N, C-alpha and C positions, 0 to 999 in steps of 0.2 A: 479904723477898721478892726473888727474883732478877728482873732486868730484861733483856729481850731487845731488842736493837736490830736490827731487820730492815731491811737495806739492799736496796731493791727496784729500784734503777737510778737513772735511766733508762739504757738502752743508749746508748753513745757519749758518756758523761760521765766518762771516765777510770776506769771501773769495773775494768778489767783491771789498771791501774796501782795502784789502791787495794788490790785483792785481793792482788797480788804483795807490796805493802807489809805488809799484815796477815799474810800467810803467812810472810814472811821475818823479821818482828819479833814472832813469837808470844810469845817469852820476855819481851820488853819489855811487850807487852800484858798478859801474865799478872802481871807485877810491878806493873802499874797497875790491877789488879783486873778485867781483861777476859779472857774466855775466847773464843778463836776456834776453834770445834770442828774436829777433824780430819774429813776425808771418809772414807767407807768404803774399806777397802784395795782392794777389787775395782773401785772406780770409777776411770775413767781421768783425771778432772779432780780435782786435789788442792787447788788454791788458792782455790776458790770452792765454793758449795754448790748446784751444778747438780742434784745428785741429788734434792734436795727438790722442785724444780719438776717434774722428770721424773716423780716419783712421783704428783704431783697430776694431771699430764697423762695418766697411765696408760700411759706409754711403757715398753718393755721395758728393764729395768735389768740390769747385769752382776752383780747379786746378787739373791737369790731373790724377795722379795715386796714389793709396792708399799707396803703399810702399814709394812713393815719399815724404810723410810727414816726415817719420823718416830719409830718406836720406837727406832731407833738414836740419833737426835738426843736424844730424851728421856733415854735412859740416859747419854749423854755429859754432858748438862746436870746431871743428878742427881749424877753422880760428881765434878763440878767444885766447887771451893771458892770460886770467884770469883762476885761478885754481879752482874757485867755479862756478858752473852753477846752476841757480835757474829755475826750471820749475814749473808752478802753474796752476792747472786745477782741480776744485772740482768735476767734473763729473767722474774723475777716481774712486771716491767713488762708483759711480753707474755702474761701468764697468760690463757688462753682468748681470745686475740685474734681467732681465727676464729669464736669462738662467744661474743660479748660478753655475751649473756644469762646465760651460766653463770659469769661472772667473780665476781659477788658471792657466789654459793653456794660457790665455791672458796675465797674469802677467809674466809667464815664457817667453813669446814671447818678452815682454818689456825688461826683463833682458838680453835676447839674443841680442836684438837690441842695447843695451847700451854697449855691448862688455865688455872690461876689466875695464871700468870706475868704480870708487868707488861710490856706490849709497846709499844715505840716504833718508828715507821716512819720511815725516812730515805730521801728521794728528791731527787736533783738533776735539774733539768730544763733542757734546752737549747732555745733559742728555735726555734719550729716550722720555719722555713725552714732553719736551720742543722742541726737534728737530722735532718730528712728527707733532706737532701743527704748527710750523713755516713752515715746508715743505709743509704741506697741504695748508696753506694760499698762499704760493708761486705758487704752481701748479694750484690752482683754479684761482688765479689772472692772470696768464700769458698764460696758455695753454688751448687748446681745444682738448681734447683727452679722452680716456677711463678713465684715472686716474682723470682727472679734473672734471669728472661727478659723481664720487663716493661719497656716504655718508661718513662721517668721520670714523665711525667704520669699514666700508669696506676698506677704504684707509689704516687704521692701519693694518688690516688683510693682505692686499696685501704686505705691507712692512715687515710684520712678515714672510710671505711666501718667500719673496726675501732674507731673512736672514740678512737684513740691520738694524734690531733693536737689534740683538744679536751682540754687537760690538766685543767681543772677537772672535766670529766665523767669522765675516766679515773681521777682520784683519789677521786671520790665514794664508790665502794664501800669503799675503804680507810678513808675518813673515817667512813662509816656504821658499819662494823664495829668499828674500833678507837678512834674518837673523834677529832674534829678536833684536840683539844688534844694528842694523842699523835703527830701527824704533824710531822716536821721536813722542810719542803719548801723547797729553796733553788735559786737560779738557777745554772746552770753557766756562770759568767762570771768570768774571772780577776780583773777589777776588783772583784768582790764577795767574793772569797775572803779569808779571814784571811791577811794578809801576802802576798796574791797566790798562795797555795799551796793546792791542793785537798786535799792530805793534812792540812795543819795545820787547814784549815777543817773537814774531816770529823771529825778527832779532837777538836776543840773541843766538838762535840756530845756526846761521851762524857766531857768534862771532862778531857782530856789535853792536855798541851803537848808538841809535837814538838821534839826536839833534833837538832842537826846530826850527832850520832854514830850515828844510826839508819841502817840500810841503806835506800838509795833505789833503787827499781827503775828501769831504763831505760824509755823510751817503749815501751809494749807493743803499740800498734796504729798502723800507718802507713797512711794512705789512699793509694789509687792516684791518679796524675795523671789528668787528664780523659781523655786519649786511651787510657790503659791501662784505664780503667773502661769506655769504649765498646768497646774490643777484647774485653774480658772478656765483655761483654754479647753480642757476636756469637758468641763461643766457646760460651757457655752454651746457645745455640740450636741447636748442632750435635748430630747424633744420638748421638755417642759422648762427649759432654761430661763426663758423670759418670765414665766410665772413665779419662779422661786429664786431669781437672781438676788434680790435684796437680802433674803434669808441667808443665802450662800455667802454673800459678801460679809455679813456680820461674822459668820463662822471663820471664813478664810482670813479676815483681818486679825481675829483673835489668835488664830494659829500662826499667822505671819509674825506677830509681835514677839514670839518666843524663838524665832529662827534667825540665826546669824549666818549670813552667806555673802561674802564679799567678792565672789567670783563674777567675772564679767559675762553677761548673757551673750554679747556679741563677741565672736572670736577675733583674735588679733588679725588673723588672715583676712577676715571679712572687713574689718575696720580699714585695713590697708587698701583693700580693693575699692572700697567706697571712696576713700580719699583720692586715690588715683583717678577714679572715674570722674570725679567732680573737681579735679585740680584746676582746670581752665576756668570753670565757673567761680571757684574761690579766688583765683588770681584776679578775675574781673572785679570781685567784691573789694579786694585789697586796693586796686587801682582807683576805685571810685570812693571808697568810704574809710579806708584805713589811714591812720595818721603817720606821717613821716616815712611812708614807703614800707611799713611793716606788713607782715602777713596778716590777713584778717583773723585767722584762728591760730591758736597754739596747736601745732600738729604733733606734739609729743603723745605717744600712745601709752598713757598712764593707766594704772588700775589693774594691771595684769599680774601683779606680784602675788595675788591670791589664786591665780589660775583662771581657767575658762570653764564655764558651766557646760557639762557634756549632755545635759538633758535629764529629764525626770528619772530617778533611780527607783528600784524596787524598795530600797530602804526608806526613801523619802515618801513614797506612796504608803508604805506600812506605817510610818510615823504619823501621817495624816489620818489614816484609818483608826489608829490607836487614840489619837486626839479626839476624833469624832465619837468614838465609843465612850471615852471618859466624860465628854461633855454631855452625852445622852444620859449616862448614869447619874450625873450630877443633877440634871433636870428632872429625871424620874424621882430621885430622892427628894427634891424640893417639892414636887407635886404630892408625893405621899405625905410629907409633913403637913402641907396645907390641908389635905383631906382629913388627917388626924385632928388638926386644930378645929376644923369645922364640926367633926363628929363630937 
């Protein structure tokens, strides 16, 4: 019987780096008995299996029909001579997040579609205060929607309401459907990784040892500095934000590259509050998935030696405006030179 390893996230746990590694080393995976299915040719995302989540959510796909996504996967699995199948898509973690009541039925549908295949669920979890800070930065950086316009505390409350900060509760439907014994749940903490390496740690679950000769992807996701995140939040609230988001992102990333700010966006008081709130949930994680009775997470509140970010200052706003002015002048100078060359 073939075994499917379904990697469901969590978001902001090096999933993009892992997926780039899987994609770039598909031949090595194949040689080790693992098949990493190709995505449909018409789908724009090639390194991960986003098309499967989109089909469950009922979104419009760039290929004909919703059920066809899983039919496509089934044919690929049947055609493969490998015994292990690796599926990776972190948005499974957010499945039906706005309609939590429907999450379990969606997971049951996945179980049904995978038929008699043996299914293992892989999930890395980042400590609540660290995850929500990183996820907020990501959403504000990339999106223009209701979530990307929220103040930080409102964003936290939204994900509290979604049930995605209570990790034991969020994992329960997966455990109910696939069986607790088939869940590999690990903390996203470097000190807990095999050899301090997320890739080596992940591949150990599939029984593979990673060698130095394999292609290693560069860091795939870079967070914005605190002020750039705040500036992006302000931009997202403007009427034409969606139209000009890509242009703004090019500018803000260039600005961000020159800013060094190691202050924590989440206050120490808020981190402590979140950890108290989900203490029981994290204790349940430890009892189910931690080795040797250890805590699931390292609860030391590190990273505050540089202080806490108090919010966007007048000086930071002025620095950004100066940067914009200088960039504009550079572009004007370049255009003038091109016109002179044409004349």
